[in-house]
N, C-alpha and C positions, 0 to 999 in steps of 0.2 A: 554631911549627913544626907542620906538618900531620901528623896521625897516619897511619901506614901502615895502609891498609884491611885488609890481611891480619892485622896485629896486633890491630886492632879486632875482627875476626871471631873470632880465637882467644880473646881476653879475654871476649867475649860468650859463647862456647861454654863456657869454663871456669866463668864465673859461673853460667850456666844449670845446669850439672851440680851445682855446690855448692848452689844454691837448691833445685833439684829434689830432691836428696838430703835436705836439711833438711826439705823439705815432706813427703816420704814418711815420715820418722822421726817428725815432729811429728804428722802425721795419724794415724799408728798409735797415738800416745798420746791424741790427742783422741777417737778413736772408741771408746776404752775408757770415756769419760765421756759420750759423745754418740751418739745414734742416727745411723748412717752416712747414712741418707736425708736427715736434717736438714742435715747438712754439705753433701751434694750439692746440695740446694735452694739454700742460701745461696751456695755457690761458683759454681754455674752461672747463677744469676740475675744476679750481679754481672758475670761474664764476658760473658754474652749481652748484657746492657744496654750495656756498654762498647763491644763490637765492633759491635753492631747500630747504635748511635748513630753511630759512626765511618763505617760503611758508608752509612747514610742521608744523613749530612752530605756525603760525598764523591760518592756516586752518585745520590742522590735516588730518584725513582720507578723508575728503570731497575733498581735493586737488587731491588725487589719483582717487577718484570716478569721479570727473569732467574731469580728464585727459582721462579716458577710454571713457567717453561719447563723447568727442570732438576729438577723435584720428585722424579723417580724416583731420580736420582743423589744428591740431598740426603737422600732416605730411607735409601739404603744407607750414607751417611756417618753418619747418626744411629744406625743399627743398630750400626755399627762402634764408635761412641763409647760406646754402651750396654754393649757387651761389654768395651771397654777400661776405662772408668772404673768401671763397676759391679763388674767383677772386681777392679780395683785396690783399691777401698775395702774390699770384703769380705775380700780376702786379707790386707790390712794389719791387719785386726782379729784374725786368727787365726795369722798366720805372722810370722816374723822379717823386719823391713824389708829386710835385706840379701838374704835369699832371694827376696823379692818383686821387689826391684830387679834382681837378676841374671837371674832366670827370665823376667821380662817383657821384658828386652832380648835375652837369649841365645837364646831360642826363635825369634826373628825370622828368622834366615837359613834354617833348615830349613823353617819354615812358609812362607816366601816361595817356596822351591823347589817345595813341594807345591802351593801356590795358583797359582803361575805356570805350572806344568806341567799341572795337571788342571782348573783352574777359570778363571783369568784369564790368558789368553795374550797379554798386552800388554807384557811385559818380556823383555829378552834373557836367555837361559838362562845359568846359572853354569857355569864351567869345572869340570873334575874336582876340582881342588884345593879350590876354594870349596865344592863339594858335600860333599866328604869332611870338611872342617873343620866345616861346618855340622852334619852328622850327629853328629860327635864331640862338638860343643858340646851338642847336644840330649841326647845320652847322659849327659853330665855334669850337665845340668839335671835329668834324670830321677833320677839318683843323689841329687842334693841334695834333691829333693822327697821321695824315699823316706826319707831321713834325717830330714827335717822331720816326716813322718808318724809316725815312731817316736820322736819327741821329742828327736832329736839335733840341736838348734838352739838359738838364743838365747831362744826362747819355749817354756816347758814347762808353763805353767799353763793348758793347753787340753786338751780331750778329743780322742780319735781322730776323732770325727765332726766336730768343729770344724776340726781340721787338714785333714781330707778336703775340707771345704767350702772352706777356704783354698787348697788345691792346685787344685781344679777352678776356682776363681775366678781364680787367677793365670794358668792356661792360657787361660781365656776372655779375660783382659786381653791376653795376648800375641797371640792370634788377632785381637782387635779392633784392636790396634796395626798389624798387617800389613795388614789389610783397609782400615783408614783411610788408610794410605799409598797403596794402589792407587786408592781412590775419590777422595781429595783431589787426586791427580795428574791424574785424569780431569777433575775440575772445573777445575784449572789450565790444562789444554789448551783448555778452552772459554772462557778469559779471566777466570776468577774470581781475585780478589785474595785474599791470605791472610786479611786482616781480614774480608772478606766471608764466607768459609767459616766462620771462627770465630764469626761472628754468628749462624749458623743450625745449627751442628753439634750443639749441646747441647739442642735443643728437646725431643726425645723423652725423653731422660734426665731432663730437668727435669719434664716432665709425669708421667712414671711415678713419680718420687720424690714429687711432690705428691699423686698418687693413692694411693700407698702410705701416706703419712703420714695422709691423710684416712681411708682404710679402717681403719687400725689406731689411729685416734684419737691419733696422735702429735702432741704439742704443738710447734709450730714456734717458739714463744717460748722464749728462753733467758735466763739471767742476763745482766746488762749487761756484765760482764767477759768472759764466754764469747762473747757476740755480737761484742764488739770483737775478740776473738782470731780468730773465724771470718772476719770482714771483712778484717782485716789479712792473714790467712793466704791468703785467696782472691786478694787483689790482689798481694801480694808473692810468694806461692808458686805462683800459677797464671797470672795475666794477664801479669805482667812476664816470667817465664821464657819464655812463648810468644813474646813480642816479641824476646827475646834470641836464642833459637835460630833464629828467622826471620831475624834480622840476620846470624847466622853463615852460614846457608844461602845467603843472597843474596850473600855475599862469598866464601866458601870453596868449594872443590871438594867434592863429596859424600864423597870418601874422607877428606878432612881432618875434615869434620864427624863422620863415623863414628868416627874415631880419638878425637876429643874426647869423644864420648859414652861412650867406655869409662871415663872418669873417674867416671861416675855411680855404679856399684856401689862403687867405691873410696871416694868421699865418703860413701855410705850406710853402709858398714861402719864408717868412722871415727866418724861422727856418732851412730850408733844406740847407742853405748855410753854416751852421756849420758842415755839413757833408763833409769831406775832399774829397770824391769821386765825388762830384758834383761841376761843375763850373757854373758861371752865364750864363743863357740862356735867351737872349732877346726875342726869339720867345715865350718861356713859359711865360715870364713876360707880353708880349703884349696880349697873349691869356687869361691869368688870368685877366688882367685889363679889357679887352673888355667883356668877358663873365660875370665877376662880375658886370660890369656896367649894362648889360642887365638884369641880375637877380635882381638887385636893382630896375630897371625900372619896372620889372614884379611885384615885391613886392609892389611898390607904386601904380601900377594900381589896384592890388587886394585891397589895403587899401582904395583907392578912391571908388572902386565899393562897398565895404562894407559900406562906409559912405552913399552912395546913396541908399543903401538897395537893390542892384542888386544881 
């Protein structure tokens, strides 16, 4: 019996959220024992090698030619990835994973409004309800981050300076996520395949991580057991989820993908309590529940608007 394509898309999206949540929680634990730049080096070398190899195999020299032609747009993509992943790794070192997960997702709507209105005018403007919900969500995120700064979260063994670094980092991650969406869509309009973008989007982040390790004399060699963990985490927690969410995007409507992604902070909140350094934070639970509810309401509003043809 042939599987229903929609069902396949939904399953891929759910699995993506589960794996990504586990990835965020486990990375937060790994970065307590490992310099974040070392993890970034290994993770991005593996991902870049895999996707570049696929691109060269399928496109040959035309892949390289196209890369030189769109070097400016690829540069913007790399800058967005630097903000996204650099902010994510640093914020996970100092903030509760659930806070990082919900902040990096929930800031998106409001940031998208600002960027599309004042910087990149290539997308359709949101309606009043969408804009109102987006700003309410952003307010909720601000409250949650303030609570984290004052130690009202699942991670309290950090200083105020470290929490401030974490807050700035997660905001940078959210900005990078939104910018990457805009820039990668521009590449898609020029005929770039998703695996071709993934093969080149991490180059700047990788070079900076290598330079940082060299400048600070950070040893890239780790123990055999930790190296195996990093490799498995890179493949299972980064490469495979990218494929899964791309599969969902190719099958489902954007509104359905958005609704599936709302499971990400839920999974993160559930899985992070397996981390022994984190205790139950009712402030974080309340923030996740409230912001997720608003995101669901926003998704329903978009779905109804689409049915009305607006």
